[in-house]
C-alpha positions as CSV (number, residue, x, y, z in Angstrom):
1,M,0.0,0.0,0.2
2,Q,1.2,3.7,-0.3
3,V,1.5,5.5,2.7
4,A,2.4,9.3,3.7
5,M,3.8,10.0,7.1
6,I,3.1,13.6,8.2
7,G,6.1,14.3,10.7
8,T,9.4,12.7,11.1
9,G,9.6,12.9,14.7
10,Y,9.8,10.0,17.1
11,V,6.3,8.5,16.3
12,G,6.5,9.5,12.5
13,L,10.0,8.4,12.0
14,V,9.7,5.0,13.5
15,S,6.2,4.4,12.3
16,G,7.3,5.1,8.9
17,A,10.3,3.2,8.9
18,C,8.4,0.1,10.3
19,F,5.8,0.2,7.6
20,A,8.2,0.3,4.9
21,D,10.0,-2.7,6.5
22,F,6.6,-4.2,6.0
23,G,6.7,-3.6,2.5
24,H,4.6,-0.8,2.2
25,S,5.7,2.4,0.0
26,V,6.2,5.3,2.6
27,I,6.9,8.8,2.1
28,C,7.7,10.7,5.3
29,V,6.6,14.4,5.1
30,D,8.5,17.2,7.2
31,K,8.7,21.2,6.6
32,D,12.2,20.8,8.0
33,E,14.1,21.4,5.0
34,R,17.5,20.2,7.3
35,K,16.0,17.4,8.7
36,I,14.8,16.2,5.3
37,Q,18.1,16.4,3.9
38,A,19.8,15.1,7.0
39,L,17.6,11.8,6.5
40,R,18.3,11.5,3.0
41,Q,22.0,11.0,4.1
42,G,21.1,8.6,6.8
43,V,21.5,11.0,9.9
44,M,18.8,10.4,12.3
45,P,17.2,13.5,14.1
46,I,16.8,11.0,17.2
47,Y,18.9,8.3,18.9
48,E,16.5,5.2,19.0
49,P,18.5,1.9,18.7
50,G,18.5,0.3,15.5
51,L,16.3,3.2,13.6
52,D,19.4,4.2,11.2
53,Q,19.6,0.6,10.1
54,L,16.1,0.1,9.4
55,V,15.9,3.3,7.9
56,A,19.0,2.7,5.4
57,R,17.9,-0.8,4.6
58,N,14.1,0.3,3.6
59,V,15.5,3.5,1.7
60,K,18.4,1.0,0.0
61,A,15.2,-1.2,-1.2
62,G,13.0,1.9,-2.8
63,R,10.1,1.6,-0.1
64,L,10.9,4.7,2.1
65,E,11.6,8.5,0.7
66,F,11.8,11.4,2.4
67,T,10.6,14.9,1.0
68,T,9.1,18.5,2.1
69,D,6.6,18.5,-0.6
70,L,3.4,17.2,1.1
71,G,1.0,17.4,-1.9
72,P,2.3,15.1,-4.2
73,A,3.1,12.4,-1.3
74,V,-0.7,12.7,-0.2
75,A,-2.1,12.6,-3.5
76,K,-0.7,8.8,-4.3
77,S,-1.4,7.5,-0.9
78,D,-4.1,5.4,0.6
79,A,-3.5,6.0,4.1
80,V,-2.0,9.4,5.5
81,F,-0.8,9.5,9.1
82,I,-0.9,12.5,11.3
83,A,2.2,12.2,13.5
84,V,2.7,15.9,14.3
85,G,3.6,17.4,17.9
86,T,0.7,17.7,20.6
87,P,3.0,19.6,23.2
88,S,1.1,20.8,26.4
89,R,-0.5,24.2,25.6
90,R,1.1,27.1,27.5
91,G,-1.2,28.2,30.4
92,D,-3.6,25.5,30.6
93,G,-2.3,22.3,30.1
94,H,-4.2,21.0,26.9
95,A,-2.8,19.5,24.3
96,D,-1.6,22.1,21.4
97,L,-3.7,20.8,18.5
98,S,-2.8,23.3,15.8
99,Y,-0.2,21.3,14.1
100,V,-2.7,18.7,13.7
101,H,-5.2,21.2,12.6
102,A,-2.7,22.6,10.1
103,A,-1.6,19.0,8.7
104,T,-5.2,18.2,8.6
105,R,-6.0,21.2,6.0
106,E,-3.0,20.8,3.8
107,I,-3.9,17.2,3.6
108,A,-7.3,17.6,2.8
109,A,-6.4,19.9,0.2
110,A,-4.3,17.6,-1.7
111,C,-6.5,14.4,-1.5
112,T,-7.1,12.5,-4.8
113,G,-9.7,9.7,-4.4
114,Y,-10.7,7.5,-1.2
115,T,-8.0,8.5,1.7
116,V,-7.8,7.2,4.9
117,L,-6.8,10.0,7.3
118,V,-5.1,8.5,10.2
119,T,-4.2,10.5,13.6
120,K,-1.2,8.5,14.9
121,S,-0.2,11.7,17.3
122,T,-1.9,11.3,20.9
123,V,-4.9,13.6,20.8
124,P,-7.8,14.3,23.2
125,V,-10.9,12.7,22.9
126,G,-12.9,14.4,20.2
127,T,-9.8,15.3,17.9
128,G,-10.9,13.0,15.5
129,D,-14.5,14.9,15.0
130,Q,-12.4,18.1,14.7
131,V,-10.0,16.5,12.0
132,E,-13.3,15.3,10.2
133,R,-14.7,18.6,10.1
134,I,-12.0,20.6,9.0
135,A,-11.3,18.3,6.1
136,A,-14.8,18.6,5.2
137,E,-14.6,22.7,5.1
138,V,-11.3,22.3,3.0
139,A,-12.5,20.1,0.7
140,P,-16.0,19.3,0.5
141,G,-16.0,16.8,-2.0
142,A,-13.2,14.7,-0.9
143,D,-13.5,10.9,-0.1
144,I,-11.8,11.0,3.5
145,S,-12.2,8.3,6.2
146,V,-10.7,9.9,9.5
147,V,-9.3,7.0,11.8
148,S,-7.5,7.0,15.2
149,N,-4.7,4.7,15.6
150,P,-2.7,5.7,18.6
151,E,0.9,4.5,19.2
152,F,2.0,2.6,22.1
153,L,5.7,2.8,21.5
154,R,8.4,2.9,24.3
155,E,11.5,5.2,23.6
156,G,14.6,2.8,23.5
157,A,12.4,-0.4,22.3
158,A,10.0,1.2,19.7
159,I,11.0,-0.6,16.9
160,E,10.6,-3.8,18.8
161,D,7.1,-2.6,20.2
162,F,5.9,-1.5,16.7
163,K,6.7,-5.0,15.0
164,R,5.3,-7.3,18.2
165,P,2.9,-5.0,19.6
166,D,1.1,-6.0,22.8
167,R,-2.1,-4.6,20.7
168,I,-3.1,-2.3,17.6
169,V,-6.1,0.0,18.4
170,V,-8.0,1.4,15.5
171,G,-10.9,3.7,16.1
172,T,-13.2,3.7,13.0
173,E,-16.9,2.7,12.5
174,D,-16.3,2.8,8.6
175,D,-16.0,-0.8,6.8
176,R,-13.7,0.6,4.1
177,A,-11.3,2.0,6.3
178,R,-11.2,-0.9,8.5
179,H,-10.2,-2.8,5.5
180,V,-7.2,-0.4,4.6
181,M,-6.2,-0.7,8.3
182,S,-6.2,-4.1,8.4
183,E,-4.3,-4.4,5.2
184,L,-1.7,-2.1,6.6
185,Y,-1.0,-4.1,9.8
186,R,-1.2,-7.4,8.0
187,P,2.3,-8.5,8.4
188,L,1.4,-8.4,12.4
189,F,-1.3,-10.7,12.0
190,L,1.6,-13.6,11.8
191,N,2.3,-12.5,15.2
192,A,-1.0,-13.0,16.3
193,S,-0.7,-9.4,17.6
194,P,-4.5,-8.4,18.7
195,I,-6.0,-5.6,17.0
196,V,-9.0,-3.9,18.7
197,F,-11.5,-2.0,16.5
198,T,-13.5,0.4,18.1
199,N,-15.0,3.5,17.6
200,R,-12.8,6.8,17.2
201,R,-13.5,8.6,20.7
202,T,-13.1,5.3,22.6
203,S,-9.6,4.8,20.7
204,E,-8.4,8.2,21.6
205,L,-9.2,7.7,25.1
206,I,-7.6,4.4,25.2
207,K,-4.2,6.2,24.9
208,Y,-5.1,8.3,27.5
209,A,-6.3,5.9,29.9
210,A,-3.3,3.6,29.3
211,N,-0.5,6.2,29.9
212,A,-2.3,7.6,33.0
213,F,-2.7,4.2,34.5
214,L,1.4,3.6,34.0
215,A,2.2,6.7,35.2
216,T,-0.1,5.7,38.4
217,K,1.9,2.8,38.9
218,I,5.3,4.6,39.1
219,T,4.0,7.2,41.3
220,F,2.1,4.7,43.7
221,I,5.6,2.7,44.1
222,N,7.3,6.0,44.3
223,E,4.9,6.7,47.7
224,I,5.2,3.3,49.1
225,A,9.2,4.1,48.5
226,D,8.8,7.2,50.9
227,L,7.0,4.8,53.3
228,C,9.7,2.1,53.2
229,E,12.5,4.4,54.1
230,K,10.4,5.6,57.3
231,V,9.4,2.4,58.6
232,G,12.9,0.3,57.4
233,A,11.1,-1.7,54.7
234,N,12.9,-2.3,51.2
235,V,10.8,-1.1,48.5
236,Q,12.4,-3.5,45.8
237,E,11.2,-6.6,48.1
238,V,7.8,-4.9,48.3
239,A,7.5,-4.6,44.5
240,R,8.4,-7.8,43.8
241,G,5.8,-9.0,46.6
242,I,2.9,-7.3,45.0
243,G,4.1,-7.7,41.2
244,L,4.0,-11.4,41.3
245,D,0.3,-11.4,41.6
246,N,-0.5,-11.6,38.1
247,R,-3.5,-8.9,38.7
248,I,-1.0,-6.3,39.5
249,G,2.3,-7.2,37.4
250,S,5.8,-6.1,38.2
251,K,6.1,-3.8,35.3
252,F,6.4,0.3,36.1
253,L,6.9,-0.8,39.8
254,H,10.7,0.6,39.7
255,A,11.1,3.3,42.5
256,G,13.0,6.4,41.4
257,P,13.0,10.2,40.7
258,G,9.7,10.2,39.0
259,Y,8.4,9.9,35.5
260,G,9.2,12.4,32.5
261,G,9.6,12.0,28.9
262,S,7.4,13.1,25.9
263,C,4.3,11.3,27.0
264,F,3.4,10.8,30.6
265,P,3.7,14.6,31.6
266,K,1.8,15.9,29.0
267,D,-0.7,13.2,28.7
268,T,-1.8,12.9,32.5
269,L,-1.9,16.8,32.1
270,A,-4.4,16.6,29.3
271,L,-6.5,14.0,30.6
272,V,-6.9,15.9,33.6
273,R,-8.2,18.9,31.7
274,T,-10.3,17.2,29.3
275,A,-11.8,15.3,32.3
276,Q,-12.5,18.6,34.1
277,E,-14.3,20.3,31.1
278,A,-16.1,16.7,30.9
279,G,-17.1,17.2,34.4
280,A,-16.0,13.9,35.3
281,P,-12.6,15.1,36.8
282,V,-10.1,12.3,37.4
283,R,-8.9,12.9,40.8
284,I,-6.5,10.1,41.1
285,V,-4.8,11.2,38.1
286,E,-4.5,14.8,39.4
287,T,-2.9,13.7,42.2
288,V,-0.4,11.6,40.3
289,V,0.5,15.0,38.3
290,S,1.0,16.9,41.7
291,V,3.1,14.1,43.5
292,N,5.2,13.5,40.4
293,D,6.0,17.3,40.1
294,A,6.9,17.2,43.8
295,R,9.2,13.8,43.6
296,K,11.9,15.9,41.8
297,A,12.2,18.2,44.5
298,A,12.4,15.5,46.7
299,M,15.3,13.9,45.0
300,A,17.5,16.7,45.1
301,R,16.9,17.1,49.0
302,K,18.3,13.4,49.0
303,V,21.6,14.8,47.9
304,V,21.6,17.6,50.5
305,S,20.9,15.1,53.3
306,A,24.0,13.1,52.1
307,L,26.0,16.3,52.2
308,D,24.9,17.0,55.6
309,G,22.5,19.9,54.7
310,D,25.3,21.9,52.8
311,L,26.0,22.1,49.0
312,D,27.4,25.7,49.0
313,G,30.4,25.3,46.6
314,K,30.1,21.3,46.6
315,T,30.9,19.5,42.8
316,I,28.0,17.6,42.2
317,A,28.8,14.8,39.5
318,L,25.4,13.6,37.7
319,L,25.5,10.4,36.0
320,G,22.6,10.2,33.3
321,L,20.3,12.9,32.2
322,T,17.5,11.6,29.6
323,F,14.5,10.7,31.1
324,K,15.4,6.9,30.8
325,P,18.0,4.9,28.7
326,N,18.4,4.2,25.6
327,T,17.2,7.6,24.1
328,D,18.5,11.1,23.9
329,D,15.1,12.6,24.8
330,M,15.3,15.3,27.8
331,R,11.6,16.3,27.7
332,D,10.6,16.6,31.3
333,A,13.4,14.6,32.5
334,P,13.7,14.3,36.1
335,A,17.5,15.5,35.8
336,I,16.3,19.2,34.8
337,A,14.6,19.8,38.0
338,I,17.4,18.2,40.2
339,V,20.0,20.3,38.4
340,H,18.0,23.6,39.1
341,S,17.5,22.6,42.4
342,L,21.2,21.8,43.4
343,L,22.3,25.0,41.3
344,D,19.8,27.1,43.6
345,K,21.7,25.6,46.7
346,G,25.0,26.6,45.7
347,A,26.3,23.4,44.0
348,R,28.7,23.2,40.8
349,I,27.2,20.5,38.7
350,R,29.4,18.1,36.2
351,A,27.3,15.7,34.1
352,Y,27.7,12.6,31.8
353,D,25.3,11.3,29.4
354,P,26.0,8.5,27.2
355,E,23.6,9.8,24.4
356,G,21.8,13.0,25.9
357,M,24.9,15.7,26.5
358,E,23.6,17.3,23.2
359,E,20.3,17.4,23.8
360,A,20.6,18.4,27.2
361,R,22.3,21.3,26.5
362,K,19.1,22.8,25.2
363,Y,17.5,22.1,28.8
364,L,20.0,22.8,31.4
365,P,21.5,26.0,32.5
366,P,24.8,27.0,30.9
367,E,26.6,26.5,34.2
368,V,26.6,22.7,33.9
369,V,29.8,21.0,32.6
370,Y,30.1,17.8,30.8
371,A,32.5,15.2,31.0
372,S,33.6,12.7,28.3
373,D,33.0,9.5,30.9
374,P,31.7,8.6,34.1
375,Y,35.1,8.8,35.9
376,E,35.9,12.3,34.4
377,C,32.5,13.2,35.7
378,A,33.1,11.8,39.1
379,Q,36.6,13.6,39.3
380,G,37.1,15.6,42.3
381,S,33.3,15.1,43.4
382,D,31.6,15.5,46.9
383,A,29.0,13.1,45.5
384,V,28.0,11.1,42.6
385,V,24.3,10.9,41.7
386,L,22.8,8.2,39.6
387,V,20.0,9.6,37.8
388,T,19.6,7.3,34.6
389,E,20.3,3.6,34.6
390,W,21.9,3.4,31.6
391,D,24.1,0.2,31.0
392,A,27.0,1.9,31.4
393,F,26.3,2.7,34.9
394,R,25.4,-0.5,36.0
395,A,29.1,-2.2,36.3
396,L,30.9,0.8,37.1
397,D,34.8,0.4,38.5
398,L,33.7,1.3,42.0
399,T,37.1,1.3,43.0
400,R,38.3,3.7,40.4
401,L,35.2,5.8,41.0
402,R,36.1,5.9,44.4
403,S,39.5,7.0,44.2
404,V,38.6,10.2,41.9
405,Q,36.0,11.5,44.2
406,A,37.1,14.0,46.8
407,K,34.3,12.1,49.1
408,P,32.9,8.7,48.5
409,V,29.3,9.8,48.4
410,L,27.0,8.0,45.9
411,I,23.2,8.6,45.8
412,D,21.8,5.7,43.7
413,L,18.2,7.4,42.5
414,R,17.4,4.1,40.3
415,N,18.5,1.4,42.8
416,V,21.3,0.0,40.7
417,Y,23.6,-1.1,43.3
418,K,23.3,-2.9,46.5
419,P,23.4,-1.2,49.7
420,D,25.6,-3.8,51.4
421,E,28.0,-4.2,48.9
422,M,28.4,-0.3,48.3
423,I,29.0,0.3,52.3
424,E,31.9,-2.4,52.0
425,Q,33.7,-0.7,49.2
426,G,33.8,2.6,51.4
427,F,30.7,4.4,50.0
428,I,28.4,6.8,52.0
429,Y,25.5,5.4,49.9
430,E,21.8,6.5,49.7
431,S,19.4,4.9,47.2
432,V,15.3,5.0,47.2
433,G,13.1,3.2,49.2
434,R,15.7,0.9,50.9
435,P,17.1,0.9,54.2
436,V,19.1,4.3,54.8
437,R,23.0,4.4,54.9
438,T,25.4,3.3,57.3
439,H,28.8,5.0,57.7
C-alpha cells in the first residue's frame, strides 16, 4: 500500500520506517528542510537503537523516502498518517492541536480519490471529530475517512514495540477504513498481535487511559518507597511481592525520581484538563501529576541530606540526564528539576550521559559542565548522583570511582547497586526506598 507519514519526529519516523519494512511504500513528510536532507543522508534526528539501520535498509530497497512536498505524497497515498507534535499548551495544560489542525488542512486539500486519514499523534477525545470537520470544510467533495490509531511505543524499544505490539488499536466504524487499516497491519497477524477495533473516541481515550495508568503505577511505588524509608522496609522487595500478583504485574514498579519524557507528563495533564471540562474529574490522575512534580525536588533533598545539609561550593556529578536509558530525549527529564534545585543551593554541577548531552544543553543552564565519561564526571566530586540507569552505569569500576572522588558519596536514584556491597566498598550510599545508609 501507499503510505504518507506527516511528521518525522519520534512517532512518525519509527512508524514510517516500520511500515516500509512491512513492504509498504512510505513517504515521510516534514517541513524542516534540514531534517529531510539529513534523513536522506542517513543521519537520524533522534537516538533510537536500530533506527538508522532500519531506515537505511528500506531507503536502499526503494520503499522509504523523505520529502518536504506534502501534496504529491498525499495525492498518491491510500493512507495518510498525522504524526505531528501535540505538546502541552502554555497556560492551561491542554494538548496543543494547532499542528494537527494545520496538517489536516494541507492533507485534505491534496487528497485525490479515497483516502484514510489517520491520527497517529496522541490527541484528546473528540479530536477525530475536529479533523473530520476541518477536512470537510477544506475539501467538501473529498472522499476521506478519519481514523484514530494511537501509538504505544516505548522510547529505546520502539522498533520492537511496533513490530511485536501488545495490541493495535484502531478507532473507526467505517468498513472501507477498517479494511485499509487491516491491510496495513496484516504482517503483524502472523505474530497474532491483537487488533482492537472500536469507535474513534474510545480509541483516543484508550491512549490517555493507558499512559495515565502506567504513570499512576510509577507514582504509587514512589510513594511506597517514601514509606519504606520511614519504617525500614525495602521497596524493591515490596514491588516484587506485589508484582508477582498477576492482577498487578511487575512492570512500572521501579522506584526512582519520577516519570518524565515526551508522553506521560503531557498526557496525564491533558487527561486531567479533558476530564475537568467534561465534568468527570479524574482525581487519582490529578494527584499523580502533583506527586510526580514534587518528586523531583525530593530527589534533590536526598543529595542535600547526604552532604549534611550544605551544598554551597560542592561539586555534584550527575550520571545520566535523559528521562530513561536508550534515548536522547530530555523532555521533562527528572534531571532538569534536580539540576536547577542543586544549582539554587549553591552546588557546582558536572554531568555525563552516553547519548543525551547534546540535547541536555538545550534544557540545562550553561553553568553545567559536561564530561566525556563517568570517571571524568566524578573527578573531585563531593557526591555522585546516578539519575538514569544506562547499562554503562550498572557495572562501574567502583574502586576507580571512589578513588577519583573528593568524598566517597553516591546517591543512587535508580537502585542499581546493593547497599551492603556499596558500604563494603567504602561509599556513603543513599538509594530510594531501601534501608538508609550506614557509615
